[in-house]
Backbone as a printed PyTorch tensor [residue, N CA C, xyz], in Angstrom:
tensor([[[ -4.3870, -73.3610, 115.4170],
         [ -5.5300, -72.7330, 115.7170],
         [ -6.4620, -73.7500, 116.4180]],

        [[ -7.1070, -73.3270, 117.4670],
         [ -8.0100, -74.2160, 118.2490],
         [ -9.2940, -74.5410, 117.5120]],

        [[ -9.8270, -75.6150, 117.8140],
         [-10.9930, -76.0760, 117.1050],
         [-12.2300, -75.0280, 117.3450]],

        [[-12.8980, -74.6700, 116.4030],
         [-13.9670, -73.7420, 116.6510],
         [-13.6480, -72.3620, 116.4700]],

        [[-12.3430, -71.9850, 116.5490],
         [-11.9920, -70.6250, 116.3440],
         [-11.8670, -70.2940, 114.8910]],

        [[-12.1140, -69.1070, 114.5200],
         [-11.9620, -68.7000, 113.1720],
         [-10.9320, -67.5950, 113.0200]],

        [[-10.1490, -67.5180, 111.9870],
         [ -9.2120, -66.5180, 111.7300],
         [ -9.9140, -65.2050, 111.3160]],

        [[ -9.4450, -64.0050, 111.9890],
         [ -9.9650, -62.7900, 111.6010],
         [ -9.5040, -62.4250, 110.3000]],

        [[-10.3680, -61.7840, 109.5070],
         [-10.0640, -61.2170, 108.2140],
         [-10.0310, -59.7070, 108.3470]],

        [[ -9.5200, -58.9670, 107.3410],
         [ -9.5000, -57.5650, 107.3210],
         [-10.8130, -56.9690, 107.5900]],

        [[-11.8580, -57.4930, 107.0230],
         [-13.2100, -56.9120, 107.2730],
         [-13.6480, -57.0860, 108.8020]],

        [[-13.0060, -57.9280, 109.5160],
         [-13.3810, -58.0730, 110.8180],
         [-12.6880, -57.0330, 111.8390]],

        [[-11.5290, -56.4860, 111.4000],
         [-10.9120, -55.4630, 112.1030],
         [-11.6600, -54.2430, 112.3340]],

        [[-11.2940, -53.4290, 113.4390],
         [-11.8570, -52.2020, 113.5360],
         [-11.6300, -51.2710, 112.3050]],

        [[-12.3970, -50.3140, 112.0340],
         [-12.2760, -49.3510, 110.9870],
         [-10.7910, -48.7200, 110.9620]],

        [[-10.4480, -48.3060, 112.2070],
         [ -9.1670, -47.5730, 112.2490],
         [ -8.0190, -48.4570, 112.1680]],

        [[ -8.0920, -49.8050, 112.2450],
         [ -6.9970, -50.6320, 112.1570],
         [ -6.9780, -51.3100, 110.6420]],

        [[ -7.8540, -50.9930, 109.8640],
         [ -7.8810, -51.6860, 108.5020],
         [ -6.8060, -51.1770, 107.5650]],

        [[ -6.3830, -50.0290, 107.8080],
         [ -5.3900, -49.4960, 106.8000],
         [ -4.3570, -48.7340, 107.5630]],

        [[ -3.3330, -48.1280, 106.8620],
         [ -2.2610, -47.3490, 107.4280],
         [ -2.9090, -46.0000, 107.9100]],

        [[ -2.4230, -45.5850, 109.0470],
         [ -2.8940, -44.2280, 109.6000],
         [ -1.8310, -43.3500, 109.2200]],

        [[ -2.2190, -42.0980, 108.7660],
         [ -1.2350, -41.0010, 108.5100],
         [ -1.3690, -39.8850, 109.4980]],

        [[ -0.2210, -39.1210, 109.5170],
         [ -0.2970, -37.9620, 110.3900],
         [  0.6670, -36.9590, 109.6840]],

        [[  0.3020, -35.7190, 109.9550],
         [  1.0830, -34.5690, 109.4670],
         [  2.0570, -34.0830, 110.6120]],

        [[  3.2920, -34.0790, 110.2690],
         [  4.4140, -33.5850, 111.1560],
         [  5.2210, -32.5070, 110.5730]],

        [[  5.8950, -31.8040, 111.3370],
         [  6.8620, -30.8370, 110.9430],
         [  8.2530, -31.3190, 111.4730]],

        [[  9.1440, -31.3030, 110.6910],
         [ 10.5130, -31.5750, 111.0270],
         [ 11.3920, -30.3790, 110.6020]],

        [[ 12.2780, -29.9800, 111.4620],
         [ 13.2920, -28.8620, 111.1390],
         [ 14.6060, -29.6110, 110.6130]],

        [[ 14.7610, -29.8260, 109.3340],
         [ 15.7870, -30.5590, 108.8530],
         [ 16.8140, -29.6760, 108.2010]],

        [[ 18.0750, -29.7230, 108.9230],
         [ 19.1260, -28.9070, 108.4280],
         [ 18.8250, -27.4210, 108.2810]],

        [[ 18.0880, -27.0550, 109.2820],
         [ 17.6590, -25.6200, 109.4690],
         [ 16.4620, -25.2250, 108.6310]],

        [[ 15.7700, -26.1910, 107.9130],
         [ 14.7360, -25.8700, 107.0370],
         [ 13.4480, -26.5610, 107.5250]],

        [[ 12.3060, -25.9060, 107.6140],
         [ 11.1230, -26.5710, 108.1160],
         [ 10.5390, -27.2810, 106.9560]],

        [[ 10.1590, -28.6230, 107.3430],
         [  9.6640, -29.5030, 106.3860],
         [  8.4600, -30.0870, 106.9260]],

        [[  7.2590, -29.9610, 106.3120],
         [  6.0190, -30.6380, 106.6730],
         [  5.9070, -31.8430, 105.8030]],

        [[  5.4250, -32.8550, 106.6120],
         [  5.2400, -34.2460, 105.7910],
         [  4.1020, -34.9330, 106.3100]],

        [[  3.2760, -35.5720, 105.5120],
         [  2.1510, -36.4310, 105.7380],
         [  2.7560, -37.8400, 105.6070]],

        [[  2.8780, -38.5090, 106.8040],
         [  3.4940, -39.8920, 106.7840],
         [  2.6380, -40.9300, 107.4860]],

        [[  2.8900, -42.1910, 106.8930],
         [  2.2060, -43.2960, 107.6350],
         [  2.9580, -43.1870, 109.0800]],

        [[  2.1170, -43.5000, 110.0610],
         [  2.5780, -43.2250, 111.5250],
         [  3.5350, -44.4000, 111.8160]],

        [[  3.8090, -45.2740, 111.0400],
         [  4.8640, -46.3000, 111.2280],
         [  6.1370, -46.0390, 110.5210]],

        [[  6.3910, -44.8900, 109.9660],
         [  7.5430, -44.4980, 109.2450],
         [  8.6670, -44.1390, 110.2340]],

        [[  9.7720, -44.8310, 109.9790],
         [ 10.8740, -44.3870, 110.8240],
         [ 11.5460, -43.0060, 110.3260]],

        [[ 12.2040, -42.3720, 111.2110],
         [ 12.8430, -41.0810, 110.9730],
         [ 13.8420, -41.3690, 109.7920]],

        [[ 14.5420, -42.5100, 109.7040],
         [ 15.3480, -42.8170, 108.5880],
         [ 14.6120, -42.7590, 107.1840]],

        [[ 13.5630, -43.4400, 107.1600],
         [ 12.7330, -43.6090, 105.9360],
         [ 12.1860, -42.2080, 105.5230]],

        [[ 11.7090, -41.4880, 106.5840],
         [ 11.2550, -40.1000, 106.3260],
         [ 12.3280, -39.1700, 105.6220]],

        [[ 13.5880, -39.4110, 106.1630],
         [ 14.6280, -38.6060, 105.5560],
         [ 14.9370, -39.0820, 104.2780]],

        [[ 15.2070, -40.3280, 103.9820],
         [ 15.6110, -40.7700, 102.7280],
         [ 14.4420, -40.9060, 101.7260]],

        [[ 13.2710, -41.4010, 102.0040],
         [ 12.3010, -41.6270, 101.0020],
         [ 11.2900, -40.5360, 100.7370]],

        [[ 11.2180, -39.6620, 101.8280],
         [ 10.2010, -38.5480, 101.6780],
         [ 10.9190, -37.1470, 101.4400]],

        [[ 12.1850, -37.0550, 102.0250],
         [ 12.8550, -35.8240, 101.8600],
         [ 14.0420, -35.8670, 100.8380]],

        [[ 14.3580, -37.1070, 100.3820],
         [ 15.3810, -37.4210,  99.4560],
         [ 16.7620, -37.0460,  99.9390]],

        [[ 16.9880, -37.2280, 101.3620],
         [ 18.2290, -36.8780, 101.9030],
         [ 18.9640, -38.1520, 102.1490]],

        [[ 19.5550, -38.6870, 101.0990],
         [ 20.1230, -40.0330, 100.9900],
         [ 21.4540, -40.2130, 101.6010]],

        [[ 22.0240, -39.1070, 102.1430],
         [ 23.3530, -39.2290, 102.8750],
         [ 23.2240, -40.1540, 104.0630]],

        [[ 22.1990, -40.1400, 104.8050],
         [ 22.0000, -41.1330, 105.8930],
         [ 21.6440, -42.4270, 105.3070]],

        [[ 22.4920, -43.4070, 105.6600],
         [ 22.4440, -44.6380, 105.0980],
         [ 21.5480, -45.6810, 105.9550]],

        [[ 20.8760, -46.5860, 105.2600],
         [ 20.2460, -47.7100, 105.8590],
         [ 21.2340, -48.8820, 105.7770]],

        [[ 21.7370, -49.3220, 106.9100],
         [ 22.6560, -50.4410, 107.0330],
         [ 21.9220, -51.5240, 107.3910]],

        [[ 21.8670, -51.8510, 108.9160],
         [ 21.2880, -53.0060, 109.3770],
         [ 19.7730, -52.8630, 109.6430]],

        [[ 19.2870, -51.5800, 109.6340],
         [ 17.8730, -51.2690, 110.0320],
         [ 17.4980, -51.8820, 111.3000]],

        [[ 18.5140, -52.1480, 112.2310],
         [ 18.2010, -52.5900, 113.6030],
         [ 19.0070, -51.8450, 114.6840]],

        [[ 19.7140, -50.8440, 114.3390],
         [ 20.3420, -50.0960, 115.3470],
         [ 21.6140, -50.5390, 115.7830]],

        [[ 22.1710, -51.4360, 115.0570],
         [ 23.4250, -52.0750, 115.4560],
         [ 24.6730, -51.5330, 114.6810]],

        [[ 24.5040, -50.8980, 113.5720],
         [ 25.7910, -50.5010, 112.8440],
         [ 25.9270, -49.0270, 112.8060]],

        [[ 24.9080, -48.0810, 113.2070],
         [ 25.2560, -46.7350, 113.1750],
         [ 25.3310, -45.9700, 111.7980]],

        [[ 25.1250, -46.6290, 110.7720],
         [ 25.1680, -45.9910, 109.3900],
         [ 24.0360, -44.9050, 109.2170]],

        [[ 23.0400, -44.9020, 110.0620],
         [ 21.8970, -44.0320, 110.0020],
         [ 21.9160, -42.9640, 111.0130]],

        [[ 22.9100, -42.6960, 111.6570],
         [ 23.2290, -41.7930, 112.6890],
         [ 22.9370, -40.3980, 112.2810]],

        [[ 22.1770, -39.6780, 112.8930],
         [ 21.7760, -38.2360, 112.6540],
         [ 21.8440, -37.5110, 113.9410]],

        [[ 21.7900, -36.2220, 114.0070],
         [ 21.6040, -35.4570, 115.2060],
         [ 20.1570, -35.0430, 115.3430]],

        [[ 19.5490, -35.2760, 116.4820],
         [ 18.2500, -35.1220, 116.8480],
         [ 18.3080, -34.1770, 117.9890]],

        [[ 17.8090, -32.9320, 117.7700],
         [ 17.8760, -31.8390, 118.8600],
         [ 19.3140, -31.9150, 119.4960]],

        [[ 20.3840, -32.0610, 118.6540],
         [ 21.8010, -32.0020, 119.1470],
         [ 22.3430, -33.3260, 119.5990]],

        [[ 21.4360, -34.3790, 119.8080],
         [ 21.8970, -35.7140, 120.2480],
         [ 22.0170, -36.6290, 119.1250]],

        [[ 23.1010, -37.4870, 119.1230],
         [ 23.1120, -38.5180, 118.0980],
         [ 22.0550, -39.6610, 118.3020]],

        [[ 21.4080, -40.0220, 117.3460],
         [ 20.4310, -41.1640, 117.4580],
         [ 20.5750, -42.1280, 116.1680]],

        [[ 20.2160, -43.3010, 116.2970],
         [ 20.0960, -44.1910, 115.1300],
         [ 18.6480, -43.9910, 114.4910]],

        [[ 18.6380, -43.2780, 113.4200],
         [ 17.3300, -42.9740, 112.9530],
         [ 16.4930, -44.0470, 112.4480]],

        [[ 16.9920, -45.2350, 112.3420],
         [ 16.1910, -46.4220, 112.0600],
         [ 15.4330, -46.9440, 113.1870]],

        [[ 15.7060, -46.5820, 114.4060],
         [ 15.0720, -47.0270, 115.6780],
         [ 14.0120, -46.1460, 116.2450]],

        [[ 13.8170, -45.0230, 115.5260],
         [ 12.7630, -44.1820, 116.0320],
         [ 11.7240, -43.7720, 114.9480]],

        [[ 10.5740, -43.5720, 115.4170],
         [  9.5520, -43.1700, 114.4630],
         [  9.5340, -41.6370, 114.1630]],

        [[  9.3110, -41.3110, 113.0100],
         [  9.2480, -39.8370, 112.6430],
         [  8.2570, -38.9350, 113.3480]],

        [[  7.1810, -39.6370, 113.5710],
         [  6.0030, -39.0650, 114.3020],
         [  6.4040, -38.6290, 115.6850]],

        [[  7.3120, -39.3920, 116.3260],
         [  7.7490, -39.0740, 117.7090],
         [  8.3800, -37.6930, 117.8390]],

        [[  8.8970, -37.1880, 116.6600],
         [  9.6680, -35.8350, 116.6490],
         [  9.1890, -34.7270, 115.9850]],

        [[  7.9160, -34.6580, 116.0130],
         [  7.2070, -33.5200, 115.4960],
         [  7.8050, -32.3120, 116.0840]],

        [[  8.2360, -31.3540, 115.2320],
         [  8.8570, -30.0490, 115.6920],
         [ 10.2700, -30.1340, 116.0380]],

        [[ 10.9450, -31.3450, 115.8920],
         [ 12.3800, -31.5410, 116.3740],
         [ 13.3030, -30.9520, 115.2070]],

        [[ 14.5370, -30.6960, 115.7210],
         [ 15.5920, -30.2040, 114.8110],
         [ 16.5000, -31.3890, 114.5370]],

        [[ 16.4850, -31.7420, 113.2330],
         [ 17.3990, -32.8720, 112.7220],
         [ 18.5070, -32.3790, 111.9150]],

        [[ 19.7510, -32.8980, 112.1570],
         [ 20.8600, -32.5140, 111.3510],
         [ 21.2740, -33.8340, 110.7450]],

        [[ 21.4390, -33.7510, 109.3310],
         [ 22.0200, -34.8610, 108.6310],
         [ 23.2830, -34.4810, 108.1020]],

        [[ 24.0070, -35.5380, 107.4510],
         [ 25.3360, -35.0660, 106.9460],
         [ 25.2690, -34.0480, 105.9270]],

        [[ 24.1530, -33.9210, 105.2060],
         [ 23.9450, -32.9470, 104.2590],
         [ 23.9150, -31.5830, 104.6890]],

        [[ 23.6230, -31.4800, 106.0990],
         [ 23.4880, -30.1070, 106.7590],
         [ 24.7490, -29.6550, 107.4540]],

        [[ 25.8490, -30.4970, 107.3430],
         [ 27.0120, -30.0040, 108.1410],
         [ 27.8570, -28.8820, 107.2850]],

        [[ 28.0400, -29.1400, 106.0590],
         [ 28.9730, -28.1010, 105.3960],
         [ 28.2550, -26.8360, 105.2080]],

        [[ 28.9000, -25.7270, 105.0740],
         [ 28.3500, -24.4210, 104.7760],
         [ 28.7060, -24.0460, 103.4090]],

        [[ 27.8990, -24.3220, 102.5190],
         [ 28.2510, -23.9050, 101.0760],
         [ 29.4940, -24.8890, 100.6830]],

        [[ 30.5600, -24.3740, 100.1580],
         [ 31.6380, -25.1080,  99.6430],
         [ 32.5730, -25.4290, 100.9980]],

        [[ 32.4150, -24.8480, 102.1380],
         [ 33.2560, -25.0080, 103.2150],
         [ 32.8530, -26.2980, 104.0560]],

        [[ 33.6710, -27.3500, 104.0060],
         [ 33.3480, -28.5650, 104.6940],
         [ 33.3900, -28.3030, 106.1920]],

        [[ 32.5650, -29.0890, 106.9600],
         [ 32.7170, -29.0170, 108.4300],
         [ 34.0390, -29.5440, 108.7700]],

        [[ 34.5790, -29.1660, 109.8600],
         [ 35.9300, -29.5840, 110.2160],
         [ 36.0110, -31.1380, 110.3740]],

        [[ 34.9650, -31.8850, 110.8170],
         [ 35.0180, -33.3270, 110.9250],
         [ 34.9750, -33.8020, 109.5160]],

        [[ 34.2670, -33.3210, 108.5650],
         [ 34.2070, -33.7080, 107.1690],
         [ 35.6600, -33.6200, 106.5300]],

        [[ 36.3580, -32.5260, 106.7260],
         [ 37.6300, -32.1770, 106.2790],
         [ 38.7070, -33.1740, 106.9470]],

        [[ 38.4990, -33.4510, 108.1340],
         [ 39.4990, -34.3040, 108.9200],
         [ 39.3260, -35.8650, 108.3360]],

        [[ 38.1670, -36.1670, 108.0410],
         [ 37.9260, -37.5040, 107.4400],
         [ 38.5830, -37.7540, 106.1260]],

        [[ 38.6180, -36.6420, 105.3120],
         [ 39.2830, -36.7420, 104.0160],
         [ 40.7810, -36.7480, 104.2340]],

        [[ 41.3070, -35.7500, 105.1630],
         [ 42.7660, -35.7060, 105.3740],
         [ 43.2840, -36.9720, 105.9940]],

        [[ 42.5280, -37.6630, 106.7310],
         [ 43.1050, -38.8480, 107.5270],
         [ 42.5480, -40.0850, 106.8100]],

        [[ 41.9940, -40.1100, 105.6150],
         [ 41.3860, -41.3180, 105.0430],
         [ 40.5340, -42.1040, 105.9650]],

        [[ 39.6590, -41.4270, 106.5740],
         [ 38.7270, -42.0330, 107.6430],
         [ 37.6080, -42.7350, 106.8910]],

        [[ 37.8300, -43.2910, 105.7730],
         [ 36.7390, -44.1020, 104.9700],
         [ 37.5050, -44.9590, 104.0160]],

        [[ 36.7910, -45.9510, 103.5310],
         [ 37.2550, -46.7380, 102.3810],
         [ 36.1510, -46.8110, 101.5250]],

        [[ 35.1380, -47.7600, 101.7240],
         [ 33.9810, -47.8030, 100.8130],
         [ 33.0420, -46.6460, 100.9440]],

        [[ 33.0640, -46.0990, 102.1660],
         [ 32.2750, -44.8210, 102.2730],
         [ 30.8390, -45.0030, 102.7270]],

        [[ 30.4370, -46.2400, 102.8050],
         [ 29.0020, -46.4490, 103.2560],
         [ 28.7340, -45.9100, 104.5870]],

        [[ 29.5950, -46.3380, 105.5350],
         [ 29.3650, -45.8990, 106.9420],
         [ 29.7370, -44.5510, 107.1910]],

        [[ 30.3960, -43.7840, 106.2750],
         [ 30.9990, -42.4520, 106.5740],
         [ 29.9720, -41.4520, 107.0610]],

        [[ 28.9110, -41.2350, 106.4820],
         [ 27.8670, -40.3450, 106.9240],
         [ 27.5230, -40.4050, 108.4960]],

        [[ 27.2740, -41.7420, 108.8690],
         [ 26.9500, -42.0500, 110.2840],
         [ 28.0550, -41.8150, 111.1700]],

        [[ 29.3870, -42.1650, 110.6300],
         [ 30.5800, -41.9930, 111.4090],
         [ 30.6890, -40.5140, 111.6800]],

        [[ 30.6040, -39.6600, 110.7340],
         [ 30.8230, -38.2790, 110.6880],
         [ 29.8190, -37.5990, 111.6510]],

        [[ 28.5270, -38.1540, 111.6500],
         [ 27.4770, -37.4780, 112.5190],
         [ 27.8960, -37.8720, 113.8960]],

        [[ 28.2300, -39.1590, 114.1050],
         [ 28.5810, -39.5270, 115.5860],
         [ 29.9090, -38.8210, 115.9700]],

        [[ 30.7390, -38.5850, 115.0790],
         [ 31.9930, -37.8580, 115.4890],
         [ 31.6980, -36.4620, 116.0050]],

        [[ 30.7180, -35.7530, 115.1610],
         [ 30.4060, -34.3700, 115.5850],
         [ 29.8520, -34.3810, 117.0110]],

        [[ 28.9400, -35.3910, 117.2800],
         [ 28.3670, -35.4890, 118.6240],
         [ 29.3620, -35.8370, 119.6690]],

        [[ 30.2470, -36.8180, 119.3280],
         [ 31.3740, -37.2050, 120.2640],
         [ 32.0920, -36.0100, 120.7290]],

        [[ 32.5020, -35.1280, 119.6740],
         [ 33.3240, -33.9510, 120.1090],
         [ 32.5120, -32.9580, 120.8810]],

        [[ 31.1840, -32.8270, 120.5940],
         [ 30.2840, -31.8930, 121.2550],
         [ 30.1470, -32.3760, 122.8010]],

        [[ 30.0480, -33.7230, 122.8950],
         [ 29.9640, -34.2590, 124.2660],
         [ 31.1180, -34.2510, 125.1220]],

        [[ 32.2980, -33.9560, 124.5080],
         [ 33.5160, -33.9550, 125.2000],
         [ 34.2120, -35.2040, 125.3490]],

        [[ 34.0360, -36.1190, 124.5610],
         [ 34.4800, -37.4950, 124.7010],
         [ 35.6570, -37.6820, 123.7520]],

        [[ 36.6180, -36.8260, 123.8260],
         [ 37.8070, -37.0120, 122.9180],
         [ 39.1540, -36.7550, 123.6510]],

        [[ 39.2410, -37.1480, 124.8260],
         [ 40.4600, -36.9210, 125.6320],
         [ 41.5470, -37.9760, 125.2850]],

        [[ 41.1930, -38.9950, 124.7000],
         [ 42.2550, -39.8210, 124.2120],
         [ 41.6850, -40.7510, 123.1290]],

        [[ 42.6240, -41.3880, 122.4060],
         [ 42.1810, -42.2980, 121.3090],
         [ 41.2100, -43.4490, 121.8790]],

        [[ 41.6200, -43.8690, 123.0350],
         [ 40.8120, -45.0200, 123.5890],
         [ 39.3720, -44.4150, 123.9830]],

        [[ 39.2770, -43.2250, 124.4290],
         [ 37.9630, -42.6860, 124.7640],
         [ 37.2170, -42.4410, 123.2850]],

        [[ 37.9410, -41.9740, 122.3960],
         [ 37.1510, -41.7070, 121.0480],
         [ 36.5700, -43.0310, 120.6200]],

        [[ 37.5580, -44.1910, 120.6130],
         [ 37.1160, -45.4840, 120.1830],
         [ 35.8170, -45.9740, 121.0080]],

        [[ 35.9150, -45.7470, 122.3000],
         [ 34.7660, -46.3090, 123.2050],
         [ 33.4000, -45.4790, 122.7950]],

        [[ 33.4070, -44.0380, 122.6090],
         [ 32.2910, -43.2680, 122.2270],
         [ 31.8370, -43.4780, 120.8450]],

        [[ 32.7460, -43.9510, 120.0390],
         [ 32.3760, -44.1490, 118.6100],
         [ 32.0100, -45.5700, 118.2480]],

        [[ 32.0640, -46.4740, 119.3670],
         [ 31.8700, -47.8680, 119.1830],
         [ 30.5570, -48.2750, 118.5730]],

        [[ 29.5010, -47.4260, 118.6870],
         [ 28.1810, -47.7750, 118.1030],
         [ 28.1580, -47.6710, 116.5300]],

        [[ 29.2620, -47.1770, 115.9820],
         [ 29.2790, -47.0210, 114.4830],
         [ 30.4160, -48.0700, 113.9610]],

        [[ 29.8200, -48.8760, 113.1260],
         [ 30.6370, -50.1330, 112.5230],
         [ 31.1280, -49.6080, 111.1150]],

        [[ 32.5180, -50.0570, 110.9860],
         [ 33.1230, -49.8020, 109.6480],
         [ 33.5440, -51.2040, 109.2700]],

        [[ 32.8640, -51.6510, 108.1600],
         [ 33.2110, -53.1130, 107.8540],
         [ 34.5370, -53.1780, 107.1470]],

        [[ 35.0270, -51.9810, 106.6440],
         [ 36.3680, -51.9500, 105.7270],
         [ 37.4480, -51.8940, 106.8260]],

        [[ 37.1910, -51.5000, 108.1110],
         [ 38.3710, -51.3630, 109.1030],
         [ 39.0100, -50.0820, 108.9900]],

        [[ 38.5140, -49.0430, 108.7390],
         [ 39.1810, -47.7010, 108.6020],
         [ 39.2100, -47.0220, 109.8930]],

        [[ 39.1730, -47.6740, 111.0040],
         [ 39.2120, -47.1820, 112.3180],
         [ 40.3650, -46.3120, 112.6780]],

        [[ 41.5830, -46.6180, 112.3300],
         [ 42.7000, -45.7310, 112.6170],
         [ 42.4960, -44.3510, 112.0190]],

        [[ 41.9830, -44.2840, 110.7010],
         [ 41.7950, -42.9920, 110.1900],
         [ 40.5710, -42.2120, 110.7910]],

        [[ 39.5970, -42.9790, 111.1580],
         [ 38.3640, -42.3530, 111.8160],
         [ 38.8890, -41.8060, 113.1980]],

        [[ 39.5170, -42.5370, 113.9830],
         [ 40.0620, -42.0880, 115.2280],
         [ 40.9510, -40.8130, 115.1170]],

        [[ 41.7920, -40.8830, 114.1780],
         [ 42.6500, -39.7080, 113.9410],
         [ 42.0080, -38.4950, 113.4220]],

        [[ 40.9270, -38.6900, 112.6730],
         [ 40.1000, -37.5720, 112.1560],
         [ 39.2690, -36.9940, 113.2950]],

        [[ 38.7370, -37.7990, 114.2040],
         [ 37.9980, -37.2350, 115.3270],
         [ 38.7930, -36.4290, 116.1420]],

        [[ 40.1280, -36.9790, 116.5030],
         [ 41.0730, -36.3600, 117.4410],
         [ 41.5840, -34.9620, 116.7050]],

        [[ 41.7090, -34.9740, 115.4840],
         [ 42.2260, -33.7380, 114.7760],
         [ 41.1340, -32.6140, 115.0430]],

        [[ 39.7830, -33.1090, 114.6320],
         [ 38.7780, -32.0800, 114.5530],
         [ 38.5370, -31.6810, 115.9380]],

        [[ 38.5490, -32.4900, 116.9860],
         [ 38.3830, -32.1880, 118.3510],
         [ 39.5950, -31.0170, 118.8080]],

        [[ 40.6740, -31.2190, 118.3810],
         [ 41.7440, -30.2830, 118.6780],
         [ 41.5270, -29.0230, 118.0400]],

        [[ 40.9830, -28.9120, 116.8060],
         [ 40.7180, -27.7160, 116.0430],
         [ 39.5630, -26.8670, 116.5790]],

        [[ 38.7690, -27.6530, 117.4930],
         [ 37.7340, -26.9980, 118.1310],
         [ 36.4710, -26.7060, 117.2190]]])
């Protein structure tokens, strides 16, 4: 600190910067409208896990590098740890909890089970959500294409052969 300068304390900050700011937003999560009053700094991941108790979406690295937090946002896959919930007022969010229809698993979920596309299971929800998007985007023409388009989702256990086989099967099933 330079001579003669003083550190700013909380009392010196403008009133609007002294504490957390909140905002009310509406998210359409798994087809259901949810209104939330959130700190404006809340990530979409934390809104889902901590405020809506949808814990299928995992917090892995919290830096967008692992893909464990992948959800569908207005039909596009996103790392929910990298975006603020406030930015998506009115958006449609699909989490892994929203894929199955009652007792009927989504075809990607069923294929992951059939092909052992998981070991510890921590990355599985993000892998499944990314796979659903990969299929919808039409990036399943070959195993190499699937691997390339799923590369943002890391499996520390190395279940990649099962994951690729599951995505390919679900894509063929339509």
